[in-house]
A tleap script that builds the chain and sets N, CA, C and O, in Angstrom:
source leaprc.protein.ff14SB
mol = sequence {
  NMET LYS ILE LYS MET LYS THR LEU TYR ALA
  GLY PRO ALA GLY VAL MET GLU ALA GLY LYS
  THR TYR LEU VAL ASN PRO ASN VAL GLY LEU
  ALA LEU VAL GLN GLY LYS PHE ALA GLU GLU
  ILE ASP SER PRO LEU TYR VAL GLU ALA ASP
  ALA VAL PRO ALA GLN ALA VAL VAL PHE GLN
  PRO ASP GLU VAL ILE GLU THR ALA ASP ALA
  PRO VAL GLU PRO VAL GLU GLN ALA ILE LYS
  PRO ARG VAL ARG ARG ARG CSER
}
set mol.1.N position { -6.477 -10.589 -18.545 }
set mol.1.CA position { -7.086 -11.210 -19.852 }
set mol.1.C position { -8.572 -11.832 -20.014 }
set mol.1.O position { -8.530 -13.021 -19.699 }
set mol.2.N position { -9.573 -11.518 -20.311 }
set mol.2.CA position { -10.674 -12.251 -20.447 }
set mol.2.C position { -11.240 -13.136 -21.339 }
set mol.2.O position { -11.453 -12.726 -22.479 }
set mol.3.N position { -11.507 -14.190 -21.068 }
set mol.3.CA position { -11.550 -15.237 -21.960 }
set mol.3.C position { -13.177 -15.909 -21.686 }
set mol.3.O position { -13.790 -15.488 -20.704 }
set mol.4.N position { -13.697 -16.738 -22.399 }
set mol.4.CA position { -15.012 -17.315 -22.495 }
set mol.4.C position { -14.463 -18.681 -23.151 }
set mol.4.O position { -14.037 -18.982 -24.267 }
set mol.5.N position { -14.701 -19.463 -21.768 }
set mol.5.CA position { -14.541 -21.154 -22.010 }
set mol.5.C position { -15.741 -21.435 -22.933 }
set mol.5.O position { -16.903 -21.040 -23.029 }
set mol.6.N position { -14.711 -22.529 -23.736 }
set mol.6.CA position { -16.125 -23.613 -24.707 }
set mol.6.C position { -16.164 -25.026 -23.935 }
set mol.6.O position { -16.986 -25.921 -24.130 }
set mol.7.N position { -15.038 -25.031 -22.966 }
set mol.7.CA position { -15.186 -26.444 -22.242 }
set mol.7.C position { -15.119 -26.538 -21.191 }
set mol.7.O position { -14.977 -25.446 -20.640 }
set mol.8.N position { -15.160 -27.634 -20.335 }
set mol.8.CA position { -15.061 -27.239 -18.855 }
set mol.8.C position { -13.479 -27.761 -18.664 }
set mol.8.O position { -12.874 -28.633 -19.288 }
set mol.9.N position { -12.977 -26.771 -17.407 }
set mol.9.CA position { -11.306 -26.799 -17.304 }
set mol.9.C position { -11.581 -26.774 -15.446 }
set mol.9.O position { -12.170 -25.965 -14.728 }
set mol.10.N position { -10.976 -27.832 -15.199 }
set mol.10.CA position { -10.518 -28.054 -13.839 }
set mol.10.C position { -8.882 -28.522 -13.400 }
set mol.10.O position { -8.264 -29.559 -13.643 }
set mol.11.N position { -8.486 -27.260 -12.638 }
set mol.11.CA position { -6.980 -27.038 -12.748 }
set mol.11.C position { -6.622 -26.823 -11.292 }
set mol.11.O position { -7.518 -27.236 -10.556 }
set mol.12.N position { -5.826 -26.422 -10.799 }
set mol.12.CA position { -5.168 -26.163 -9.392 }
set mol.12.C position { -5.664 -24.406 -8.857 }
set mol.12.O position { -5.582 -23.848 -7.763 }
set mol.13.N position { -6.125 -23.989 -10.058 }
set mol.13.CA position { -6.868 -22.382 -9.551 }
set mol.13.C position { -8.387 -22.725 -9.421 }
set mol.13.O position { -9.209 -21.904 -9.016 }
set mol.14.N position { -8.698 -24.012 -9.800 }
set mol.14.CA position { -10.415 -24.028 -9.530 }
set mol.14.C position { -10.783 -24.699 -10.663 }
set mol.14.O position { -10.056 -25.333 -11.428 }
set mol.15.N position { -12.561 -24.420 -10.744 }
set mol.15.CA position { -13.312 -25.151 -11.888 }
set mol.15.C position { -13.463 -23.870 -12.854 }
set mol.15.O position { -13.383 -22.785 -12.279 }
set mol.16.N position { -13.675 -23.853 -14.276 }
set mol.16.CA position { -13.865 -22.717 -15.025 }
set mol.16.C position { -15.029 -23.594 -16.161 }
set mol.16.O position { -14.623 -24.389 -17.008 }
set mol.17.N position { -16.555 -23.239 -15.949 }
set mol.17.CA position { -17.477 -24.044 -16.599 }
set mol.17.C position { -17.489 -23.259 -18.021 }
set mol.17.O position { -17.070 -22.115 -18.195 }
set mol.18.N position { -18.119 -24.208 -19.108 }
set mol.18.CA position { -18.124 -24.004 -20.279 }
set mol.18.C position { -19.193 -22.658 -20.538 }
set mol.18.O position { -20.176 -22.590 -19.800 }
set mol.19.N position { -18.977 -21.541 -21.646 }
set mol.19.CA position { -19.943 -20.959 -21.498 }
set mol.19.C position { -19.801 -19.371 -21.142 }
set mol.19.O position { -20.093 -18.381 -21.813 }
set mol.20.N position { -19.244 -19.498 -19.842 }
set mol.20.CA position { -19.083 -18.598 -18.910 }
set mol.20.C position { -17.553 -17.743 -19.326 }
set mol.20.O position { -16.605 -18.256 -19.921 }
set mol.21.N position { -17.632 -16.436 -18.869 }
set mol.21.CA position { -16.380 -15.793 -18.567 }
set mol.21.C position { -15.632 -15.948 -17.700 }
set mol.21.O position { -16.034 -16.425 -16.639 }
set mol.22.N position { -14.267 -15.584 -17.885 }
set mol.22.CA position { -13.345 -14.959 -16.683 }
set mol.22.C position { -12.433 -14.348 -16.852 }
set mol.22.O position { -12.000 -14.109 -17.979 }
set mol.23.N position { -11.851 -13.898 -15.672 }
set mol.23.CA position { -10.862 -12.891 -15.985 }
set mol.23.C position { -9.655 -13.803 -15.417 }
set mol.23.O position { -9.677 -14.098 -14.222 }
set mol.24.N position { -8.569 -14.270 -16.267 }
set mol.24.CA position { -7.535 -15.017 -15.989 }
set mol.24.C position { -6.104 -14.099 -16.341 }
set mol.24.O position { -6.011 -13.052 -16.981 }
set mol.25.N position { -5.263 -14.744 -15.806 }
set mol.25.CA position { -3.737 -14.222 -15.959 }
set mol.25.C position { -3.633 -14.630 -17.468 }
set mol.25.O position { -3.922 -15.701 -18.003 }
set mol.26.N position { -3.158 -13.517 -17.978 }
set mol.26.CA position { -2.347 -13.606 -19.630 }
set mol.26.C position { -2.112 -14.700 -19.961 }
set mol.26.O position { -2.764 -15.258 -20.844 }
set mol.27.N position { -1.020 -15.321 -19.262 }
set mol.27.CA position { -0.395 -16.783 -19.889 }
set mol.27.C position { -1.306 -17.845 -19.503 }
set mol.27.O position { -1.186 -18.815 -20.252 }
set mol.28.N position { -2.160 -17.994 -18.607 }
set mol.28.CA position { -3.182 -18.724 -18.711 }
set mol.28.C position { -4.278 -18.794 -19.644 }
set mol.28.O position { -4.768 -19.788 -20.181 }
set mol.29.N position { -4.474 -18.009 -19.713 }
set mol.29.CA position { -5.716 -17.363 -21.068 }
set mol.29.C position { -4.788 -17.403 -22.198 }
set mol.29.O position { -5.437 -17.670 -23.209 }
set mol.30.N position { -3.647 -17.265 -22.435 }
set mol.30.CA position { -3.199 -17.514 -23.743 }
set mol.30.C position { -2.988 -18.854 -24.094 }
set mol.30.O position { -3.322 -19.309 -25.188 }
set mol.31.N position { -2.444 -19.508 -23.202 }
set mol.31.CA position { -2.586 -21.127 -23.099 }
set mol.31.C position { -4.135 -21.899 -23.333 }
set mol.31.O position { -4.349 -22.913 -23.996 }
set mol.32.N position { -4.772 -21.363 -22.835 }
set mol.32.CA position { -6.515 -21.746 -23.360 }
set mol.32.C position { -7.074 -21.505 -24.597 }
set mol.32.O position { -7.885 -22.189 -25.222 }
set mol.33.N position { -6.467 -20.288 -24.925 }
set mol.33.CA position { -7.061 -19.852 -26.242 }
set mol.33.C position { -6.524 -20.699 -27.225 }
set mol.33.O position { -7.292 -21.194 -28.050 }
set mol.34.N position { -4.568 -21.092 -27.286 }
set mol.34.CA position { -4.151 -21.620 -28.477 }
set mol.34.C position { -4.493 -23.154 -28.598 }
set mol.34.O position { -4.420 -23.922 -29.557 }
set mol.35.N position { -4.934 -23.351 -27.157 }
set mol.35.CA position { -4.870 -25.024 -26.867 }
set mol.35.C position { -6.759 -24.983 -27.926 }
set mol.35.O position { -7.224 -26.017 -28.404 }
set mol.36.N position { -7.274 -23.993 -28.012 }
set mol.36.CA position { -8.848 -24.147 -28.459 }
set mol.36.C position { -9.495 -24.335 -27.495 }
set mol.36.O position { -10.601 -24.773 -27.811 }
set mol.37.N position { -9.332 -24.198 -26.192 }
set mol.37.CA position { -10.266 -24.541 -25.031 }
set mol.37.C position { -11.324 -23.469 -24.855 }
set mol.37.O position { -12.505 -23.752 -24.653 }
set mol.38.N position { -10.768 -21.978 -24.954 }
set mol.38.CA position { -11.432 -20.679 -24.845 }
set mol.38.C position { -11.160 -19.828 -25.981 }
set mol.38.O position { -10.262 -20.035 -26.796 }
set mol.39.N position { -12.186 -18.608 -26.005 }
set mol.39.CA position { -11.838 -18.197 -26.775 }
set mol.39.C position { -11.544 -16.456 -26.136 }
set mol.39.O position { -12.231 -16.016 -25.214 }
set mol.40.N position { -10.691 -15.819 -26.648 }
set mol.40.CA position { -10.600 -14.603 -26.299 }
set mol.40.C position { -11.470 -13.575 -26.380 }
set mol.40.O position { -12.005 -13.465 -27.483 }
set mol.41.N position { -11.834 -12.648 -25.410 }
set mol.41.CA position { -12.913 -11.649 -25.447 }
set mol.41.C position { -12.000 -10.258 -25.460 }
set mol.41.O position { -11.935 -9.471 -26.404 }
set mol.42.N position { -11.192 -10.127 -23.967 }
set mol.42.CA position { -10.733 -8.964 -24.087 }
set mol.42.C position { -9.123 -9.067 -23.993 }
set mol.42.O position { -8.938 -10.216 -23.592 }
set mol.43.N position { -7.907 -8.467 -24.154 }
set mol.43.CA position { -6.646 -8.557 -24.101 }
set mol.43.C position { -6.066 -7.336 -23.577 }
set mol.43.O position { -6.049 -6.339 -24.298 }
set mol.44.N position { -5.531 -7.298 -22.264 }
set mol.44.CA position { -4.788 -6.092 -22.449 }
set mol.44.C position { -3.557 -6.161 -22.610 }
set mol.44.O position { -2.829 -5.350 -22.037 }
set mol.45.N position { -2.949 -7.329 -23.581 }
set mol.45.CA position { -1.650 -7.008 -24.168 }
set mol.45.C position { -1.524 -6.030 -25.300 }
set mol.45.O position { -0.477 -5.539 -25.723 }
set mol.46.N position { -2.907 -5.794 -25.784 }
set mol.46.CA position { -2.874 -4.721 -27.212 }
set mol.46.C position { -3.708 -3.462 -26.464 }
set mol.46.O position { -4.839 -3.511 -25.980 }
set mol.47.N position { -2.828 -2.376 -26.525 }
set mol.47.CA position { -3.371 -1.292 -25.830 }
set mol.47.C position { -3.390 -0.350 -26.677 }
set mol.47.O position { -2.596 -0.500 -27.605 }
set mol.48.N position { -3.987 0.529 -26.691 }
set mol.48.CA position { -4.123 1.857 -27.665 }
set mol.48.C position { -3.311 2.923 -27.207 }
set mol.48.O position { -3.137 3.162 -26.012 }
set mol.49.N position { -2.890 3.466 -27.991 }
set mol.49.CA position { -1.859 4.989 -27.775 }
set mol.49.C position { -2.308 5.776 -26.624 }
set mol.49.O position { -1.671 6.026 -25.601 }
set mol.50.N position { -3.798 6.221 -27.018 }
set mol.50.CA position { -4.588 6.923 -26.067 }
set mol.50.C position { -4.539 6.754 -24.916 }
set mol.50.O position { -4.435 7.612 -24.039 }
set mol.51.N position { -4.623 5.391 -24.790 }
set mol.51.CA position { -4.968 4.691 -22.910 }
set mol.51.C position { -3.898 4.796 -22.502 }
set mol.51.O position { -3.944 4.587 -21.289 }
set mol.52.N position { -2.135 5.175 -23.074 }
set mol.52.CA position { -1.189 5.212 -22.348 }
set mol.52.C position { -1.054 6.634 -21.972 }
set mol.52.O position { -1.266 7.553 -22.762 }
set mol.53.N position { -0.645 6.806 -20.579 }
set mol.53.CA position { -0.423 7.957 -19.985 }
set mol.53.C position { 0.745 8.964 -20.675 }
set mol.53.O position { 1.685 8.366 -21.200 }
set mol.54.N position { 0.763 10.039 -20.708 }
set mol.54.CA position { 2.021 10.739 -21.402 }
set mol.54.C position { 3.074 10.983 -20.893 }
set mol.54.O position { 4.033 11.326 -21.585 }
set mol.55.N position { 3.150 10.869 -19.580 }
set mol.55.CA position { 4.361 10.852 -18.306 }
set mol.55.C position { 4.010 9.559 -17.600 }
set mol.55.O position { 2.952 9.374 -16.998 }
set mol.56.N position { 5.075 8.609 -17.738 }
set mol.56.CA position { 5.070 7.668 -16.904 }
set mol.56.C position { 5.680 7.580 -15.140 }
set mol.56.O position { 6.811 8.047 -15.011 }
set mol.57.N position { 5.250 7.222 -14.288 }
set mol.57.CA position { 5.387 7.279 -12.693 }
set mol.57.C position { 6.366 6.384 -12.564 }
set mol.57.O position { 6.249 5.217 -12.936 }
set mol.58.N position { 7.534 6.930 -11.957 }
set mol.58.CA position { 8.960 6.278 -11.413 }
set mol.58.C position { 8.577 6.151 -9.680 }
set mol.58.O position { 8.167 6.959 -8.847 }
set mol.59.N position { 8.926 4.775 -9.648 }
set mol.59.CA position { 8.826 4.493 -7.937 }
set mol.59.C position { 9.907 4.578 -7.585 }
set mol.59.O position { 10.726 3.804 -8.080 }
set mol.60.N position { 10.326 5.528 -6.615 }
set mol.60.CA position { 11.503 5.590 -5.673 }
set mol.60.C position { 11.365 4.994 -4.273 }
set mol.60.O position { 10.477 5.249 -3.460 }
set mol.61.N position { 12.215 4.302 -4.155 }
set mol.61.CA position { 12.077 3.516 -2.596 }
set mol.61.C position { 12.849 4.482 -1.556 }
set mol.61.O position { 13.873 5.093 -1.865 }
set mol.62.N position { 12.335 4.535 -0.496 }
set mol.62.CA position { 12.911 5.315 0.461 }
set mol.62.C position { 14.375 4.786 0.924 }
set mol.62.O position { 15.247 5.648 1.042 }
set mol.63.N position { 14.698 3.483 1.185 }
set mol.63.CA position { 16.031 3.169 1.413 }
set mol.63.C position { 16.488 2.318 0.332 }
set mol.63.O position { 15.629 1.728 -0.323 }
set mol.64.N position { 17.585 2.183 0.077 }
set mol.64.CA position { 18.454 1.466 -0.747 }
set mol.64.C position { 19.476 0.365 -0.336 }
set mol.64.O position { 20.677 0.600 -0.205 }
set mol.65.N position { 18.892 -0.883 -0.138 }
set mol.65.CA position { 20.060 -1.927 0.578 }
set mol.65.C position { 20.865 -2.367 -0.310 }
set mol.65.O position { 20.403 -2.783 -1.372 }
set mol.66.N position { 22.281 -2.370 -0.063 }
set mol.66.CA position { 23.167 -2.702 -1.105 }
set mol.66.C position { 23.964 -4.129 -0.665 }
set mol.66.O position { 24.490 -4.252 0.441 }
set mol.67.N position { 23.973 -5.007 -1.520 }
set mol.67.CA position { 24.485 -6.289 -0.909 }
set mol.67.C position { 25.517 -6.102 -0.374 }
set mol.67.O position { 25.560 -6.384 0.823 }
set mol.68.N position { 26.736 -5.567 -1.021 }
set mol.68.CA position { 27.943 -5.343 -0.694 }
set mol.68.C position { 27.993 -4.709 0.874 }
set mol.68.O position { 29.080 -4.838 1.437 }
set mol.69.N position { 27.243 -4.241 1.398 }
set mol.69.CA position { 27.006 -3.767 2.564 }
set mol.69.C position { 26.266 -4.691 3.651 }
set mol.69.O position { 26.318 -4.407 4.848 }
set mol.70.N position { 25.592 -5.781 3.180 }
set mol.70.CA position { 25.195 -6.675 4.191 }
set mol.70.C position { 26.440 -7.348 4.716 }
set mol.70.O position { 27.567 -7.503 4.245 }
set mol.71.N position { 25.571 -7.870 6.415 }
set mol.71.CA position { 26.593 -8.964 7.138 }
set mol.71.C position { 26.735 -10.007 6.450 }
set mol.71.O position { 25.807 -10.391 5.739 }
set mol.72.N position { 28.209 -10.846 6.530 }
set mol.72.CA position { 28.503 -11.612 5.724 }
set mol.72.C position { 28.072 -12.949 7.080 }
set mol.72.O position { 28.188 -12.779 8.293 }
set mol.73.N position { 27.635 -14.063 6.459 }
set mol.73.CA position { 26.943 -15.258 7.706 }
set mol.73.C position { 28.037 -16.482 7.623 }
set mol.73.O position { 28.151 -17.310 6.720 }
set mol.74.N position { 28.692 -16.372 8.649 }
set mol.74.CA position { 29.565 -17.531 8.920 }
set mol.74.C position { 29.596 -19.033 8.091 }
set mol.74.O position { 28.482 -19.537 7.945 }
set mol.75.N position { 30.490 -19.624 7.661 }
set mol.75.CA position { 30.340 -20.526 6.966 }
set mol.75.C position { 30.105 -21.721 7.871 }
set mol.75.O position { 30.871 -21.945 8.808 }
set mol.76.N position { 28.783 -22.694 7.539 }
set mol.76.CA position { 28.923 -23.804 8.803 }
set mol.76.C position { 29.768 -24.734 8.291 }
set mol.76.O position { 29.987 -24.931 7.095 }
set mol.77.N position { 30.348 -25.433 9.438 }
set mol.77.CA position { 31.534 -26.907 9.233 }
set mol.77.C position { 30.536 -27.932 9.063 }
set mol.77.O position { 29.508 -27.892 9.740 }
set mol.78.N position { 30.782 -29.022 8.060 }
set mol.78.CA position { 30.548 -30.176 8.062 }
set mol.78.C position { 30.508 -30.563 9.226 }
set mol.78.O position { 31.172 -29.841 9.970 }
set mol.79.N position { 29.803 -31.753 9.922 }
set mol.79.CA position { 29.939 -32.765 11.258 }
set mol.79.C position { 30.578 -33.948 10.782 }
set mol.79.O position { 30.148 -34.584 9.820 }
set mol.80.N position { 31.921 -34.358 11.641 }
set mol.80.CA position { 32.566 -35.178 11.144 }
set mol.80.C position { 31.748 -36.524 11.656 }
set mol.80.O position { 31.099 -36.480 12.701 }
set mol.81.N position { 31.818 -37.640 10.906 }
set mol.81.CA position { 31.039 -38.768 11.478 }
set mol.81.C position { 31.687 -39.601 12.569 }
set mol.81.O position { 32.870 -39.928 12.471 }
set mol.82.N position { 31.041 -39.905 13.466 }
set mol.82.CA position { 31.559 -40.708 14.635 }
set mol.82.C position { 32.283 -41.892 14.412 }
set mol.82.O position { 31.783 -42.466 13.445 }
set mol.83.N position { 33.284 -42.547 14.895 }
set mol.83.CA position { 33.641 -43.749 14.319 }
set mol.83.C position { 33.541 -44.698 15.593 }
set mol.83.O position { 33.959 -44.266 16.667 }
set mol.84.N position { 32.903 -46.210 15.491 }
set mol.84.CA position { 32.605 -46.890 16.159 }
set mol.84.C position { 33.898 -47.821 16.586 }
set mol.84.O position { 34.715 -47.994 15.681 }
set mol.85.N position { 34.154 -48.383 17.741 }
set mol.85.CA position { 35.431 -48.735 18.019 }
set mol.85.C position { 35.186 -50.020 18.717 }
set mol.85.O position { 34.794 -50.074 19.882 }
set mol.86.N position { 35.460 -51.194 17.870 }
set mol.86.CA position { 35.121 -52.568 18.166 }
set mol.86.C position { 36.190 -52.847 19.364 }
set mol.86.O position { 37.362 -52.471 19.344 }
set mol.87.N position { 35.578 -53.561 20.386 }
set mol.87.CA position { 36.298 -53.987 21.721 }
set mol.87.C position { 36.813 -55.830 21.662 }
set mol.87.O position { 37.391 -56.341 22.622 }
savepdb mol mol.pdb
quit
């Protein structure tokens, strides 16, 4: 999602200056737009029907791993506390 910042933003992903445009994650962009910290320029959430391919490509993995066939690890036993004997 492309946004144009209205104010300065400083967060874990870095600093975004006011007046500049940035390509951000749609979740982050939507939060900034709803909070009125940024303006939405371009949104990948709304796609025209002509832009979608007629036939989708399906990914087939080479090898399928079933969880029922996975080896079972032994259960760890708790360590018993030591008892101090007073003499």
